[in-house]
LUMZAFI-18417 format. One record per residue: residue number from 1; residue in one letter; y, x, z of N, C-alpha, C in turn. Coordinates in Angstrom, 1 decimal, decimal comma, padded with zeros to 4 digits. Layout:
BEGIN
   nr  rest      nv      nu      nw     cav     cau     caw      cv      cu      cw
  NUM     A       Y       X       Z       Y       X       Z       Y       X       Z
...
***
This chain:
BEGIN
   nr  rest      nv      nu      nw     cav     cau     caw      cv      cu      cw
    1     M   027,2  -014,7   070,2   027,0  -013,9   069,0   027,3  -012,4   069,2
    2     P   026,4  -011,5   069,0   026,7  -010,1   069,3   027,8  -009,5   068,5
    3     R   028,6  -008,6   069,1   029,7  -008,0   068,5   029,2  -007,0   067,4
    4     P   029,8  -006,9   066,2   029,3  -006,0   065,2   029,5  -004,5   065,7
    5     A   028,6  -003,7   065,2   028,6  -002,3   065,7   029,9  -001,6   065,2
    6     R   030,4  -000,7   066,0   031,6   000,1   065,6   031,1   001,3   064,8
    7     L   031,4   001,3   063,5   030,9   002,4   062,6   031,8   003,6   062,5
    8     R   031,2   004,7   062,3   031,9   005,9   062,1   032,0   006,1   060,5
    9     L   033,2   006,0   060,0   033,4   005,9   058,5   034,3   007,0   058,0
   10     A   034,1   007,3   056,7   035,1   008,0   055,9   035,5   006,9   054,8
   11     F   036,8   007,1   054,4   037,3   006,2   053,3   037,8   007,1   052,2
   12     L   037,3   006,8   051,0   037,7   007,5   049,8   038,4   006,6   048,8
   13     G   039,7   006,8   048,6   040,5   006,0   047,7   041,8   006,6   047,4
   14     T   042,5   006,1   046,4   043,7   006,7   045,9   044,8   005,7   045,7
   15     P   044,7   004,7   044,8   045,8   003,9   044,4   046,1   002,7   045,4
   16     R   047,1   002,0   045,1   047,5   000,8   045,9   046,4  -000,2   046,1
   17     F   045,5  -000,3   045,1   044,4  -001,3   045,2   043,6  -001,0   046,4
   18     A   043,4   000,3   046,8   042,5   000,6   047,9   043,1   000,4   049,2
   19     V   044,4   000,3   049,3   045,1   000,3   050,6   044,7  -001,0   051,4
   20     S   044,5  -002,1   050,8   044,1  -003,3   051,5   042,8  -003,2   052,2
   21     T   041,9  -002,5   051,5   040,5  -002,3   052,2   040,6  -001,3   053,3
   22     L   041,4  -000,2   053,2   041,7   000,7   054,3   042,3  -000,1   055,5
   23     N   043,2  -000,9   055,3   043,8  -001,7   056,3   042,8  -002,6   057,0
   24     A   041,9  -003,2   056,2   040,8  -004,1   056,7   039,9  -003,3   057,6
   25     L   039,5  -002,1   057,2   038,6  -001,3   058,1   039,2  -001,0   059,4
   26     A   040,5  -000,6   059,3   041,2  -000,2   060,6   041,3  -001,5   061,5
   27     G   041,6  -002,6   060,9   041,8  -003,9   061,6   040,5  -004,4   062,2
   28     A   039,3  -004,0   061,6   038,0  -004,4   062,1   037,5  -003,6   063,3
   29     G   038,3  -002,5   063,6   037,9  -001,7   064,7   037,0  -000,6   064,5
   30     H   036,7  -000,4   063,2   035,8   000,8   062,9   036,5   002,1   063,0
   31     D   035,8   003,1   063,2   036,3   004,5   063,5   036,4   005,2   062,1
   32     V   037,5   005,1   061,5   037,7   005,8   060,2   038,2   007,3   060,6
   33     V   037,2   008,2   060,5   037,5   009,6   061,0   038,2   010,5   059,9
   34     R   038,0   010,1   058,7   038,6   010,9   057,6   038,9   010,1   056,4
   35     V   040,0   010,3   055,8   040,3   009,7   054,5   040,4   010,8   053,4
   36     Y   039,7   010,5   052,3   039,8   011,4   051,1   040,6   010,7   050,1
   37     S   041,5   011,5   049,4   042,4   010,9   048,4   042,6   012,0   047,3
   38     Q   043,1   011,5   046,2   043,4   012,5   045,1   044,6   013,4   045,6
   39     P   044,7   014,6   045,2   045,8   015,5   045,6   047,1   015,0   045,1
   40     P   048,2   015,3   045,8   049,5   014,9   045,4   049,8   015,4   044,0
   41     R   050,6   014,6   043,2   050,8   014,9   041,8   052,3   014,7   041,5
   42     P   052,9   015,5   040,5   054,2   015,3   040,2   054,5   013,9   039,7
   43     A   055,6   013,3   040,0   055,9   011,9   039,6   057,4   011,7   039,6
   44     G   057,9   010,8   038,8   059,3   010,4   038,7   060,1   011,4   037,8
   45     R   061,3   011,2   037,7   062,2   012,0   036,9   062,3   013,5   037,4
   46     G   062,3   013,6   038,7   062,4   015,0   039,2   061,0   015,7   039,3
   47     Q   059,9   015,0   038,9   058,6   015,6   039,0   058,3   016,2   040,3
   48     K   058,8   015,6   041,4   058,4   016,0   042,7   057,0   015,6   043,0
   49     E   056,2   016,4   043,8   054,9   016,0   044,1   054,9   014,8   045,0
   50     R   054,1   013,8   044,7   054,0   012,6   045,4   052,6   012,3   045,9
   51     R   052,5   012,0   047,2   051,2   011,6   047,7   050,7   010,2   047,3
   52     S   049,4   010,0   047,2   048,9   008,7   046,8   049,3   007,7   047,8
   53     D   049,1   006,4   047,4   049,4   005,3   048,3   048,4   005,3   049,5
   54     V   047,2   005,6   049,2   046,2   005,7   050,3   046,6   006,8   051,3
   55     H   047,0   008,0   050,8   047,4   009,1   051,6   048,5   008,7   052,5
   56     E   049,5   008,0   051,9   050,7   007,6   052,7   050,2   006,6   053,8
   57     R   049,3   005,7   053,5   048,9   004,7   054,5   048,1   005,3   055,6
   58     A   047,2   006,2   055,2   046,4   006,9   056,2   047,3   007,7   057,2
   59     D   048,3   008,4   056,7   049,2   009,1   057,6   049,9   008,1   058,6
   60     A   050,2   006,9   058,1   050,9   005,9   059,0   049,9   005,4   060,0
   61     L   048,6   005,4   059,7   047,6   005,0   060,6   047,1   006,1   061,5
   62     G   047,6   007,3   061,3   047,2   008,5   062,1   045,8   009,0   061,8
   63     I   045,3   008,8   060,5   044,0   009,3   060,1   044,1   010,6   059,3
   64     A   043,3   011,6   059,6   043,3   012,8   058,9   043,0   012,6   057,4
   65     V   043,7   013,3   056,6   043,5   013,1   055,1   043,0   014,5   054,5
   66     A   042,0   014,4   053,6   041,6   015,5   052,8   041,9   015,2   051,4
   67     T   042,3   016,2   050,6   042,7   016,0   049,2   042,0   017,1   048,3
   68     P   040,7   017,2   048,3   040,1   018,2   047,5   040,2   017,8   046,0
   69     K   040,2   018,8   045,1   040,3   018,6   043,7   038,9   018,2   043,2
   70     S   037,9   018,5   043,9   036,5   018,2   043,5   035,6   018,2   044,8
   71     L   034,5   017,4   044,7   033,6   017,4   045,7   032,3   018,1   045,3
   72     K   032,4   018,9   044,3   031,2   019,6   043,8   031,0   020,9   044,6
   73     D   032,0   021,4   045,3   031,9   022,6   046,0   031,0   022,4   047,2
   74     P   030,0   023,3   047,4   029,1   023,2   048,5   029,8   023,2   049,9
   75     A   030,9   023,9   050,0   031,7   023,9   051,2   032,3   022,6   051,5
   76     E   032,8   021,9   050,5   033,3   020,5   050,7   032,2   019,5   051,1
   77     Q   031,0   019,7   050,5   029,9   018,8   050,8   029,4   019,1   052,2
   78     A   029,4   020,3   052,7   029,0   020,6   054,0   030,0   020,0   055,0
   79     A   031,3   020,1   054,7   032,3   019,5   055,6   032,2   018,0   055,7
   80     F   031,8   017,4   054,6   031,6   015,9   054,6   030,4   015,6   055,4
   81     A   029,3   016,3   055,2   028,1   016,0   056,0   028,3   016,2   057,5
   82     A   029,2   017,2   057,8   029,5   017,5   059,2   030,2   016,4   060,0
   83     L   030,8   015,4   059,2   031,5   014,3   059,8   030,6   013,4   060,6
   84     G   029,3   013,4   060,3   028,3   012,6   061,0   028,5   011,1   060,8
   85     L   028,7   010,7   059,5   029,1   009,3   059,2   028,0   008,3   059,2
   86     D   028,3   007,1   059,6   027,4   006,0   059,4   027,5   005,5   058,0
   87     A   028,7   005,5   057,4   028,9   005,0   056,0   030,2   005,6   055,5
   88     A   030,3   005,6   054,2   031,6   005,9   053,5   031,9   004,7   052,6
   89     V   033,2   004,4   052,6   033,7   003,3   051,8   034,5   003,9   050,7
   90     V   034,2   003,5   049,4   034,9   004,1   048,3   035,6   003,0   047,5
   91     V   036,9   003,2   047,2   037,7   002,2   046,5   038,6   003,0   045,5
   92     A   038,2   003,0   044,2   039,1   003,6   043,2   039,5   005,0   043,6
   93     Y   038,6   005,8   044,0   038,9   007,2   044,4   039,3   008,1   043,3
   94     G   038,5   008,0   042,2   038,9   008,8   041,0   038,2   010,1   040,8
   95     L   037,3   010,4   041,7   036,5   011,6   041,6   035,0   011,2   041,6
   96     I   034,2   012,0   040,9   032,7   011,7   040,9   032,2   012,2   042,2
   97     L   031,3   011,4   042,8   030,6   011,7   044,0   029,2   012,3   043,7
   98     P   029,0   013,6   044,0   027,7   014,2   043,7   026,7   013,7   044,7
   99     K   025,4   013,9   044,4   024,3   013,3   045,2   024,4   013,8   046,7
  100     P   024,8   015,0   047,0   024,9   015,4   048,4   025,9   014,5   049,2
  101     I   027,0   014,2   048,5   028,0   013,3   049,1   027,4   011,9   049,3
  102     L   026,8   011,4   048,3   026,2   010,0   048,4   025,2   009,9   049,5
  103     D   024,4   011,0   049,7   023,3   010,9   050,6   023,7   011,2   052,0
  104     A   024,9   011,8   052,3   025,2   012,2   053,6   025,4   011,1   054,7
  105     P   026,1   010,0   054,4   026,2   009,0   055,4   024,8   008,3   055,7
  106     R   024,6   007,9   056,9   023,4   007,3   057,3   023,1   006,0   056,5
  107     L   024,1   005,2   056,3   023,9   004,0   055,5   024,3   004,1   054,0
  108     G   024,7   005,3   053,6   025,1   005,6   052,2   026,6   005,3   052,0
  109     C   026,9   005,3   050,7   028,3   005,1   050,3   028,4   003,7   049,7
  110     V   029,4   002,9   050,1   029,6   001,6   049,7   030,9   001,5   048,9
  111     N   030,8   000,9   047,7   032,0   000,8   046,8   032,5  -000,6   046,6
  112     V   033,8  -000,7   046,6   034,5  -002,0   046,3   034,9  -001,9   044,8
  113     H   034,3  -002,7   043,9   034,6  -002,7   042,5   035,2  -004,0   042,0
  114     A   036,3  -003,9   041,2   037,1  -005,1   040,8   036,5  -005,8   039,6
  115     S   035,2  -006,2   039,6   034,7  -007,0   038,6   033,4  -007,6   039,2
  116     L   032,8  -008,6   038,4   031,5  -009,2   038,8   030,5  -008,4   038,0
  117     L   030,0  -007,3   038,6   029,0  -006,5   038,0   027,7  -007,2   037,6
  118     P   027,2  -006,8   036,4   027,4  -005,6   035,6   028,5  -005,7   034,6
  119     R   029,3  -006,8   034,6   030,4  -006,9   033,6   031,5  -006,0   034,1
  120     W   032,0  -005,3   033,1   033,2  -004,4   033,3   032,9  -003,3   034,4
  121     R   031,9  -002,5   034,1   031,7  -001,2   034,8   032,8  -000,3   034,2
  122     G   033,3   000,6   035,1   034,2   001,6   034,5   035,6   001,5   035,1
  123     A   036,5   002,2   034,4   037,8   002,5   034,9   038,9   001,4   035,0
  124     A   038,8   000,5   034,0   039,9  -000,5   033,9   039,4  -002,0   033,9
  125     P   038,6  -002,4   034,9   038,0  -003,7   034,8   039,0  -004,9   034,9
  126     I   040,1  -004,7   035,5   041,1  -005,8   035,7   041,7  -006,1   034,3
  127     Q   042,2  -005,0   033,7   042,9  -005,2   032,4   041,9  -005,7   031,3
  128     R   040,7  -005,1   031,3   039,7  -005,5   030,3   039,3  -007,0   030,4
  129     A   039,2  -007,5   031,6   038,9  -008,9   031,8   039,9  -009,8   031,2
  130     I   041,2  -009,5   031,4   042,3  -010,3   030,9   042,3  -010,2   029,3
  131     L   042,2  -009,0   028,8   042,2  -008,7   027,4   041,1  -009,5   026,7
  132     A   039,9  -009,6   027,3   038,8  -010,2   026,7   038,9  -011,8   026,8
  133     G   039,8  -012,3   027,5   040,0  -013,7   027,7   039,0  -014,3   028,6
  134     D   038,5  -013,5   029,6   037,5  -014,0   030,6   038,2  -015,1   031,4
  135     A   037,5  -016,1   031,8   038,0  -017,2   032,6   038,0  -016,8   034,1
  136     E   037,1  -015,9   034,5   037,0  -015,5   035,8   036,6  -014,0   035,9
  137     T   036,8  -013,4   037,0   036,3  -012,1   037,4   036,0  -012,1   038,8
  138     G   036,1  -011,0   039,5   035,8  -011,0   041,0   035,7  -009,6   041,5
  139     V   035,1  -009,5   042,7   034,9  -008,2   043,4   033,4  -008,1   043,7
  140     T   032,9  -007,0   043,5   031,5  -006,7   043,9   031,5  -005,5   044,9
  141     I   030,8  -005,7   046,0   030,5  -004,6   047,0   029,1  -004,1   046,7
  142     M   029,0  -002,8   046,4   027,7  -002,3   046,1   027,4  -001,0   046,8
  143     R   026,2  -000,7   046,9   025,8   000,6   047,4   025,7   001,6   046,2
  144     M   026,4   002,7   046,4   026,6   003,6   045,2   025,3   004,4   045,0
  145     D   025,1   004,7   043,7   024,1   005,6   043,2   024,8   006,6   042,3
  146     E   024,0   007,4   041,6   024,6   008,4   040,7   025,1   007,9   039,4
  147     G   024,8   006,6   039,1   025,3   006,1   037,8   026,7   005,6   037,9
  148     L   027,3   005,1   036,7   028,6   004,6   036,7   028,6   003,1   037,0
  149     D   028,9   002,8   038,3   029,0   001,5   038,8   027,7   000,7   038,6
  150     T   026,6   001,4   038,8   025,2   000,9   038,6   024,5   000,5   039,9
  151     G   025,1   000,7   041,0   024,4   000,5   042,3   024,1  -000,9   042,6
  152     A   023,1  -001,1   043,5   022,7  -002,4   044,0   023,8  -003,1   044,7
  153     M   023,8  -004,5   044,5   025,0  -005,3   045,0   024,7  -005,9   046,4
  154     L   025,7  -005,8   047,2   025,6  -006,4   048,6   026,3  -007,7   048,7
  155     L   027,5  -007,8   048,2   028,3  -009,1   048,2   029,1  -009,2   047,0
  156     E   029,5  -010,4   046,6   030,5  -010,6   045,6   031,3  -011,8   045,8
  157     E   032,5  -011,9   045,3   033,3  -013,1   045,3   034,0  -013,3   044,0
  158     R   033,9  -014,5   043,5   034,5  -014,8   042,2   035,9  -015,2   042,3
  159     V   036,7  -014,8   041,3   038,2  -015,0   041,3   038,6  -015,5   039,9
  160     A   039,2  -016,7   039,9   039,6  -017,3   038,6   040,8  -016,5   038,1
  161     I   040,8  -016,3   036,7   041,9  -015,7   036,1   042,8  -016,8   035,6
  162     A   044,0  -016,9   036,2   045,0  -017,9   035,8   045,6  -017,6   034,4
  163     P   046,0  -018,7   033,7   046,6  -018,4   032,3   047,8  -017,5   032,4
  164     D   048,5  -017,4   033,5   049,7  -016,6   033,5   049,4  -015,3   034,3
  165     D   048,2  -015,0   034,7   047,9  -013,8   035,4   048,2  -012,5   034,6
  166     T   048,9  -011,6   035,1   049,0  -010,3   034,5   048,1  -009,3   035,3
  167     A   047,9  -008,1   034,7   047,1  -007,1   035,4   047,6  -006,9   036,9
  168     E   048,9  -007,0   037,1   049,5  -006,8   038,4   049,1  -007,9   039,4
  169     T   049,3  -009,2   038,9   049,0  -010,3   039,8   047,5  -010,4   040,1
  170     L   046,7  -010,2   039,1   045,2  -010,2   039,3   044,8  -009,0   040,2
  171     H   045,4  -007,9   040,0   045,1  -006,7   040,9   045,3  -007,1   042,3
  172     D   046,4  -007,8   042,7   046,7  -008,2   044,0   045,6  -009,2   044,6
  173     K   045,2  -010,1   043,8   044,2  -011,1   044,2   042,9  -010,4   044,5
  174     L   042,5  -009,4   043,6   041,2  -008,8   043,8   041,3  -007,8   044,9
  175     A   042,4  -007,1   045,2   042,5  -006,2   046,3   042,3  -007,0   047,6
  176     A   042,9  -008,2   047,7   042,7  -009,0   048,9   041,3  -009,5   049,0
  177     S   040,6  -009,8   047,9   039,2  -010,2   048,0   038,4  -009,1   048,5
  178     G   038,6  -007,9   048,0   037,8  -006,7   048,4   038,0  -006,4   049,9
  179     A   039,2  -006,6   050,4   039,5  -006,3   051,8   038,8  -007,4   052,7
  180     K   038,7  -008,6   052,2   038,0  -009,6   052,9   036,5  -009,4   053,0
  181     L   035,9  -008,8   052,0   034,5  -008,7   051,9   033,9  -007,4   052,6
  182     I   034,8  -006,4   052,8   034,2  -005,1   053,2   033,7  -005,2   054,6
  183     A   034,3  -005,8   055,6   033,8  -005,8   056,9   032,5  -006,6   057,0
  184     P   032,3  -007,8   056,4   031,0  -008,4   056,4   029,9  -007,6   055,8
  185     A   030,3  -006,9   054,7   029,3  -006,1   054,0   028,8  -005,0   054,9
  186     L   029,7  -004,3   055,6   029,3  -003,2   056,5   028,5  -003,7   057,7
  187     D   029,0  -004,9   058,2   028,3  -005,4   059,4   026,9  -005,8   059,0
  188     G   026,7  -006,5   057,9   025,3  -006,9   057,4   024,4  -005,7   057,1
  189     L   025,0  -004,7   056,5   024,3  -003,4   056,2   023,8  -002,8   057,5
  190     A   024,7  -002,6   058,5   024,4  -002,0   059,7   023,4  -002,7   060,5
  191     A   023,4  -004,1   060,5   022,5  -004,9   061,3   021,2  -005,1   060,6
  192     G   021,1  -004,8   059,3   019,9  -005,0   058,5   019,7  -006,4   058,1
  193     T   020,8  -007,2   058,1   020,7  -008,6   057,7   021,2  -008,8   056,3
  194     L   021,6  -007,8   055,6   022,1  -007,9   054,3   021,3  -007,0   053,4
  195     S   020,7  -007,6   052,4   019,8  -006,8   051,5   020,6  -006,6   050,1
  196     A   020,5  -005,4   049,7   021,1  -005,0   048,4   020,2  -005,5   047,3
  197     R   020,8  -006,1   046,2   019,9  -006,6   045,1   020,4  -005,8   043,8
  198     P   019,4  -005,5   043,0   019,7  -004,8   041,7   020,6  -005,6   040,8
  199     Q   021,5  -004,9   040,1   022,3  -005,6   039,1   021,4  -006,1   038,0
  200     P   021,9  -007,3   037,4   021,1  -007,8   036,2   021,1  -006,8   035,1
  201     A   020,0  -006,9   034,3   019,9  -006,0   033,2   020,7  -006,5   032,0
  202     D   021,1  -007,8   032,0   021,8  -008,4   030,9   023,3  -008,5   031,3
  203     G   024,2  -008,5   030,3   025,6  -008,7   030,5   026,4  -007,5   030,8
  204     I   025,8  -006,3   030,6   026,5  -005,0   030,9   027,7  -004,8   029,9
  205     T   028,9  -004,6   030,4   030,0  -004,2   029,5   030,7  -003,0   030,2
  206     Y   031,5  -002,3   029,5   032,2  -001,1   030,0   033,7  -001,3   029,8
  207     A   034,4  -001,0   030,9   035,9  -001,1   030,9   036,5   000,3   030,7
  208     S   036,6   000,7   029,5   037,1   002,1   029,3   038,6   002,2   029,8
  209     K   039,0   003,5   030,0   040,3   003,8   030,5   041,4   003,4   029,5
  210     L   042,5   002,9   030,0   043,6   002,4   029,1   044,3   003,6   028,5
  211     T   044,8   003,4   027,3   045,7   004,4   026,7   047,0   003,7   026,3
  212     R   048,1   004,5   026,2   049,3   003,9   025,8   049,3   003,4   024,4
  213     A   048,5   004,0   023,5   048,4   003,6   022,1   047,8   002,2   022,0
  214     E   047,0   001,8   022,9   046,4   000,5   022,9   047,4  -000,6   023,1
  215     G   048,5  -000,3   023,7   049,6  -001,3   024,0   050,3  -001,7   022,7
  216     R   050,1  -001,1   021,6   050,9  -001,4   020,4   050,4  -002,8   019,9
  217     L   051,4  -003,7   019,7   051,2  -005,1   019,2   051,0  -005,1   017,7
  218     D   049,8  -005,6   017,3   049,5  -005,7   015,8   049,7  -007,2   015,5
  219     W   050,8  -007,5   014,8   051,1  -008,9   014,5   050,1  -009,6   013,7
  220     S   049,2  -008,9   013,0   048,2  -009,6   012,2   047,1  -010,2   013,1
  221     E   047,1  -009,8   014,4   046,1  -010,4   015,3   046,5  -011,8   015,7
  222     P   045,6  -012,7   016,2   046,0  -014,0   016,6   047,0  -014,0   017,8
  223     A   047,8  -015,0   017,8   048,9  -015,0   018,9   048,2  -015,0   020,3
  224     A   047,1  -015,7   020,5   046,5  -015,8   021,8   046,1  -014,4   022,2
  225     Q   045,5  -013,6   021,3   045,1  -012,3   021,7   046,3  -011,4   022,1
  226     L   047,4  -011,5   021,3   048,6  -010,7   021,6   049,2  -011,1   023,0
  227     A   049,2  -012,4   023,3   049,7  -012,8   024,6   048,8  -012,3   025,7
  228     R   047,5  -012,2   025,5   046,6  -011,6   026,5   046,9  -010,1   026,6
  229     Q   047,1  -009,5   025,5   047,4  -008,0   025,5   048,7  -007,7   026,4
  230     V   049,7  -008,6   026,2   050,9  -008,4   027,0   050,6  -008,5   028,5
  231     R   049,8  -009,5   028,9   049,5  -009,7   030,3   048,6  -008,6   030,8
  232     A   047,6  -008,2   030,0   046,7  -007,1   030,4   047,3  -005,8   030,6
  233     F   048,4  -005,5   029,9   049,0  -004,2   029,9   050,3  -004,2   030,7
  234     A   050,5  -005,3   031,5   051,7  -005,3   032,4   051,2  -005,0   033,8
  235     P   051,8  -004,1   034,5   053,0  -003,3   034,2   052,7  -002,0   033,4
  236     W   051,4  -001,5   033,4   051,2  -000,3   032,7   049,9  -000,4   031,9
  237     P   049,9   000,2   030,7   050,9   001,1   030,1   052,0   000,3   029,3
  238     G   051,9  -001,0   029,3   052,9  -001,8   028,6   052,5  -002,1   027,2
  239     A   052,7  -003,4   026,8   052,6  -003,7   025,3   053,9  -003,4   024,7
  240     W   053,9  -003,0   023,4   055,1  -002,6   022,7   055,0  -002,8   021,2
  241     F   056,2  -002,8   020,6   056,3  -002,7   019,1   057,4  -001,8   018,8
  242     E   057,4  -001,3   017,5   058,5  -000,5   017,0   059,4  -001,2   016,1
  243     H   060,7  -001,0   016,2   061,6  -001,6   015,3   062,7  -000,5   015,1
  244     G   062,9  -000,2   013,8   063,8   000,9   013,6   063,3   002,2   014,2
  245     K   064,1   002,8   015,0   063,7   004,0   015,7   063,3   003,8   017,2
  246     E   063,3   002,5   017,6   063,0   002,2   019,0   061,6   001,7   019,2
  247     Q   061,1   002,0   020,4   059,8   001,5   020,8   060,1   000,5   022,0
  248     I   060,0  -000,8   021,7   060,4  -001,8   022,6   059,2  -002,4   023,4
  249     K   059,3  -002,4   024,7   058,2  -003,0   025,5   058,3  -004,5   025,6
  250     V   057,2  -005,2   025,6   057,1  -006,6   025,8   056,5  -006,8   027,1
  251     L   057,2  -007,4   028,1   056,8  -007,6   029,4   056,2  -009,0   029,7
  252     A   056,6  -009,9   028,9   056,1  -011,3   029,0   056,2  -012,0   027,6
  253     A   055,2  -012,8   027,3   055,1  -013,5   026,0   054,3  -014,7   026,1
  254     A   054,4  -015,6   025,2   053,6  -016,8   025,2   053,2  -017,2   023,8
  255     A   051,9  -017,5   023,6   051,4  -018,0   022,3   051,9  -019,4   022,1
  256     V   052,4  -019,7   020,8   053,0  -021,0   020,5   052,5  -021,3   019,1
  257     P   052,5  -022,6   018,7   052,1  -023,0   017,3   053,1  -022,5   016,3
  258     R   052,6  -022,4   015,1   053,5  -022,0   014,0   053,4  -023,0   012,9
  259     A   054,6  -023,6   012,5   054,6  -024,7   011,6   054,4  -024,3   010,1
  260     R   054,8  -023,1   009,7   054,8  -022,7   008,3   054,1  -021,4   008,2
  261     D   053,6  -021,1   006,9   052,9  -019,9   006,7   053,9  -018,8   006,4
  262     V   054,0  -017,8   007,3   054,9  -016,7   007,2   054,1  -015,4   007,4
  263     A   054,6  -014,3   006,8   053,9  -013,0   007,0   053,9  -012,6   008,4
  264     P   052,9  -012,1   009,0   052,8  -011,6   010,3   053,9  -010,6   010,6
  265     G   054,6  -010,7   011,8   055,7  -009,8   012,1   057,0  -010,3   011,8
  266     A   057,1  -011,4   011,1   058,4  -012,0   010,8   058,9  -012,8   012,0
  267     I   060,2  -012,6   012,3   060,9  -013,4   013,4   061,2  -014,8   012,8
  268     L   060,8  -015,8   013,5   060,9  -017,2   013,0   062,1  -017,9   013,4
  269     D   062,8  -017,5   014,5   063,9  -018,3   015,0   064,8  -017,4   015,8
  270     D   065,8  -018,0   016,4   066,8  -017,2   017,3   066,3  -017,0   018,7
  271     A   065,0  -017,3   019,0   064,5  -017,2   020,3   063,4  -016,1   020,4
  272     L   063,3  -015,3   019,4   062,4  -014,2   019,3   060,9  -014,7   019,2
  273     T   060,7  -015,7   018,4   059,3  -016,1   018,1   058,8  -015,4   016,9
  274     V   057,7  -014,7   017,0   057,2  -013,9   015,9   055,9  -014,4   015,3
  275     A   055,8  -014,5   014,0   054,6  -014,9   013,3   053,5  -013,9   013,5
  276     C   052,3  -014,5   013,7   051,1  -013,7   014,0   050,0  -014,0   012,9
  277     G   048,9  -013,4   013,0   047,8  -013,7   012,0   047,4  -015,1   012,2
  278     E   047,4  -015,6   013,4   047,2  -017,1   013,7   048,2  -017,5   014,7
  279     G   049,0  -018,5   014,4   050,0  -019,0   015,3   051,2  -018,0   015,4
  280     A   051,9  -018,1   016,5   053,1  -017,2   016,7   053,2  -016,9   018,2
  281     V   053,9  -015,9   018,5   054,1  -015,5   019,9   055,6  -015,4   020,2
  282     R   056,0  -016,0   021,3   057,4  -016,0   021,7   057,6  -014,8   022,7
  283     L   058,4  -013,9   022,4   058,7  -012,8   023,3   059,7  -013,2   024,4
  284     L   059,3  -013,2   025,6   060,1  -013,7   026,7   060,9  -012,7   027,5
  285     R   060,3  -011,6   027,7   061,0  -010,5   028,5   060,6  -009,2   027,9
  286     L   061,7  -008,3   027,7   061,5  -007,1   026,9   062,2  -006,0   027,6
  287     Q   062,0  -004,7   027,1   062,7  -003,6   027,7   062,9  -002,5   026,6
  288     R   064,1  -002,2   026,3   064,4  -001,1   025,4   064,4   000,2   026,1
  289     P   064,2   001,3   025,4   064,1   002,6   026,0   065,3   002,9   026,8
  290     G   065,1   003,4   028,1   066,2   003,7   028,9   067,0   002,6   029,5
  291     R   066,6   001,3   029,2   067,3   000,2   029,7   066,5  -000,6   030,7
  292     A   067,1  -001,5   031,4   066,4  -002,3   032,4   065,7  -003,5   031,7
  293     P   064,6  -004,0   032,2   064,0  -005,2   031,6   065,0  -006,3   031,6
  294     M   064,9  -007,2   030,5   065,8  -008,3   030,3   065,0  -009,4   029,6
  295     D   065,6  -010,6   029,7   064,9  -011,7   029,0   065,4  -011,6   027,5
  296     A   064,8  -012,4   026,7   065,0  -012,3   025,2   066,5  -012,6   024,9
  297     A   067,1  -013,6   025,5   068,5  -014,0   025,2   069,4  -012,8   025,5
  298     A   069,2  -012,1   026,6   070,0  -011,0   027,0   069,9  -009,8   026,0
  299     L   068,6  -009,6   025,6   068,4  -008,5   024,6   069,1  -008,8   023,3
  300     L   069,0  -010,0   022,9   069,6  -010,4   021,6   071,1  -010,3   021,5
  301     R   071,7  -010,4   022,7   073,2  -010,3   022,7   073,7  -008,8   022,4
  302     G   072,8  -007,9   022,6   073,2  -006,5   022,3   072,3  -005,8   021,3
  303     F   071,4  -006,5   020,6   070,5  -005,9   019,7   070,1  -006,9   018,6
  304     A   070,5  -006,7   017,4   070,4  -007,7   016,4   068,9  -007,8   015,9
  305     L   068,3  -009,0   016,1   067,0  -009,3   015,6   067,0  -010,7   015,2
  306     P   067,7  -011,0   014,1   067,9  -012,4   013,6   066,6  -012,9   013,0
  307     A   066,5  -014,3   012,8   065,4  -014,9   012,1   065,3  -014,2   010,7
  308     G   064,1  -014,0   010,3   063,8  -013,4   009,0   063,5  -011,9   009,1
  309     T   063,9  -011,3   010,2   063,6  -009,9   010,4   062,2  -009,6   010,5
  310     K   061,7  -008,5   009,8   060,3  -008,2   009,9   060,1  -007,1   010,9
  311     L   059,5  -007,4   012,1   059,3  -006,4   013,1   058,4  -005,2   012,6
  312     G   058,8  -004,0   013,0   058,0  -002,9   012,6   058,6  -002,2   011,3
  313     A   059,5  -003,0   010,6   060,1  -002,4   009,4   061,2  -001,5   009,8
  314     E   061,5  -000,5   009,0   062,7   000,3   009,3   064,0  -000,5   009,2
  315     G   064,8  -000,2   010,2   066,1  -001,0   010,3   067,2  -000,1   010,8
***
């Protein structure tokens, strides 16, 4: 069996999700000549500038890194074209790629997207899949065009969403899946043995960017929906409720049956089970402002939330 061609590549990515794919490209023996990542940004309490996860990994691999604020500048486009690339691999980069960038590599730009396209195009496909109650999601490798995740598909792999999956655990499964698919996708593209197929016209949905406000728990919603919300927003931006003057994060919760008719938001017992519009949700792990995460029993030892309390009420 002939050895796959060694390709001259650029890699464009920023967060931890993209690191697995960068590692896979380096391990496959391709020549990654340049990594592009978002510029360093202030982070943490000291607001010191922090390089992205991809930037850090590229440095460790000895690959030159570029961090332009935009790729719309003709000088940046010329520099990219001058790399003489066979292909560019894009994973959660975070910047729009203009047509001159898309057209520069010989085989085009290939994207690793964390959903089964055309479902969940856009910024937050992992969280939106959990929030919607999808039974499965996956990874799609596509050739990029100028649309928002509209390119023709090369490969895909389905991944089941487990009942206890959070955005973090599902993120890790999908990152591994993308890393596994990228080398076969590039090899097939380079050899001409893999044909891109258009995305279906039906089933298009959009995964809009998350906001902190969306994490607010509305107790009038069904318990199953609230439990999914907690899983979808873990670890960021976090599901939360207000009580008194505090905004308390809920890091883990479970939907449970409710025996009697009680107003939504009422605490039903001494284990932090809260009445919902349908059923009830048991709050398992929480975090008060400025405190470490703790289980419900530990929180209740230092914060009074007895049965009968109405969450969200001034206290």
